[in-house]
C-alpha positions as CSV (number, residue, x, y, z in Angstrom):
1,M,149.3,116.5,143.0
2,A,149.7,119.2,140.8
3,E,151.4,122.6,142.1
4,A,148.6,124.6,141.3
5,S,146.6,122.8,144.2
6,D,145.5,125.1,147.3
7,F,146.6,123.1,150.1
8,F,144.9,124.9,152.6
9,A,141.4,124.3,150.9
10,L,142.7,120.1,151.1
11,L,143.6,120.7,154.5
12,A,140.2,122.0,155.4
13,A,138.9,119.5,153.5
14,I,140.9,116.6,155.4
15,G,139.5,118.3,158.4
16,G,136.3,118.4,157.4
17,K,136.1,114.5,157.3
18,A,138.9,114.1,159.9
19,G,136.9,110.4,160.4
20,L,138.3,109.3,157.5
21,F,141.9,109.8,158.3
22,P,141.9,108.6,162.0
23,A,146.0,107.8,161.9
24,G,146.5,111.4,161.0
25,G,145.2,113.0,163.9
26,N,148.8,113.5,165.4
27,L,150.3,114.3,161.9
28,A,147.9,117.0,161.8
29,R,148.4,118.7,165.3
30,K,151.9,118.7,164.1
31,A,151.3,120.4,160.8
32,V,149.1,123.2,162.6
33,N,151.9,123.8,165.0
34,E,154.4,124.0,162.3
35,I,152.1,126.3,159.9
36,V,151.7,128.6,163.1
37,R,155.1,129.0,164.1
38,A,156.3,129.9,160.4
39,Q,153.8,132.6,160.7
40,L,154.9,133.9,163.8
41,G,158.1,133.8,162.9
42,A,157.5,135.9,159.6
43,E,158.5,139.4,159.4
44,G,154.8,140.5,158.6
45,T,153.5,139.2,161.8
46,D,152.4,142.2,164.2
47,L,150.3,142.2,167.0
48,E,146.7,142.3,165.2
49,A,147.9,139.1,163.6
50,L,149.2,137.7,166.3
51,R,145.7,138.2,168.0
52,A,143.6,136.9,165.3
53,I,145.9,133.8,165.0
54,R,145.0,133.1,168.9
55,A,141.5,133.8,168.1
56,L,141.3,131.4,165.2
57,L,143.4,128.5,167.2
58,G,142.0,129.3,170.6
59,P,143.9,129.7,173.8
60,D,145.4,126.1,174.3
61,A,146.5,125.0,170.6
62,F,147.8,128.8,170.4
63,A,149.8,128.5,173.5
64,E,151.1,125.2,172.4
65,A,152.3,126.4,168.8
66,L,153.9,129.7,170.3
67,D,156.1,127.4,172.9
68,G,157.7,125.3,170.2
69,V,159.1,128.7,168.4
70,P,162.7,128.8,169.1
71,A,164.0,131.2,171.7
72,P,165.6,134.0,169.1
73,K,162.4,134.0,166.9
74,T,160.4,134.5,170.1
75,K,162.5,137.7,171.1
76,A,162.3,139.2,167.3
77,L,158.2,138.8,167.5
78,L,158.1,140.2,171.2
79,T,160.3,143.3,169.7
80,R,158.1,143.4,166.9
81,V,154.8,143.5,168.3
82,D,155.8,145.5,171.6
83,P,159.0,147.7,170.7
84,H,159.0,149.7,173.7
85,A,159.0,146.5,176.1
86,P,161.4,146.2,178.7
87,A,163.9,143.3,177.2
88,L,163.0,139.9,179.0
89,A,166.3,137.8,179.3
90,Q,164.5,134.0,179.8
91,P,162.7,132.5,176.9
92,G,159.9,131.6,179.2
93,D,159.4,135.1,180.6
94,R,159.1,136.3,176.3
95,V,156.7,133.6,175.7
96,K,154.4,134.8,178.8
97,A,154.8,138.4,177.6
98,L,153.4,137.2,174.2
99,L,150.5,135.3,175.4
100,A,149.6,138.1,177.3
101,L,149.5,140.3,174.5
102,A,147.8,137.9,172.3
103,D,144.9,137.3,174.7
104,G,144.7,141.4,175.7
105,S,145.7,140.9,179.6
106,R,148.5,143.5,178.5
107,A,148.8,145.9,176.2
108,P,151.8,147.0,174.7
109,A,154.5,149.3,176.5
110,A,154.1,152.9,175.8
111,K,156.7,154.8,174.0
112,P,158.6,156.3,177.2
113,A,159.4,159.9,177.2
114,K,162.4,161.5,176.4
115,K,165.0,161.9,178.8
116,A,165.5,165.4,180.1
117,S,168.5,167.0,178.7
118,S,172.0,165.7,180.4
119,R,173.3,169.2,180.1
120,K,173.5,171.4,183.3
121,A,171.1,174.3,183.2
122,P,172.7,177.5,182.9
123,A,173.5,179.3,186.4
124,P,171.4,181.9,187.4
125,A,173.3,185.0,186.9
126,P,173.9,186.9,189.9
127,A,172.4,189.8,191.1
128,T,174.2,192.7,190.4
129,P,174.3,195.3,193.3
130,V,172.4,198.5,192.6
131,E,174.8,201.2,193.0
132,T,173.7,204.6,194.3
133,A,175.4,207.7,192.7
134,P,177.9,209.5,194.7
135,A,176.9,212.7,196.4
136,D,179.3,214.8,194.3
137,G,177.3,214.1,191.2
138,K,180.1,212.0,189.3
139,P,179.3,208.4,188.0
140,A,180.4,205.4,190.3
141,P,183.5,203.8,189.0
142,R,182.5,200.6,187.5
143,K,183.6,197.3,188.8
144,R,186.1,195.1,186.9
145,K,186.3,191.5,186.4
146,I,189.4,190.5,187.8
147,T,191.2,187.6,185.6
148,G,194.3,185.7,185.2
149,R,197.3,186.7,186.8
150,T,195.7,189.8,188.7
151,A,193.2,187.9,189.8
152,L,196.0,185.2,191.4
153,R,197.9,188.1,192.9
154,V,194.5,189.7,194.7
155,S,193.8,185.8,196.3
156,E,197.1,185.5,197.4
157,E,197.0,188.9,199.3
158,R,194.0,187.8,200.9
């Protein structure tokens, strides 16, 4: 066959006349699965493409094709179609999650809310006591904050 042949058109023509190729039934199943697996592993496959492929193949054929995708590729596909989903350790759980996303029974996980700042909120300032002016008219003496050696000496005296 020439390289310019449209092999998808040829596959459609063979599929239209499947009675002419009774011995090729199992090979056709394998070819479809390999084509679908190659597309599922491709970088451009997103959630819409996943759902479109499932709609085209039907649930049983799609599940069969997805079941044969290698575990690292199912992990990459799940991360691509649902980036905010919790990580699933088991390959079977990832396949189930992909099937649920493809049939629409599960929506992609929402983006998690931002965590609150890990820094502690500043402590509220202590209320300063209201000082009344002495009767003699002189201003009240200011209180000093005791620090350093003076603070040590005062704490030892107490």
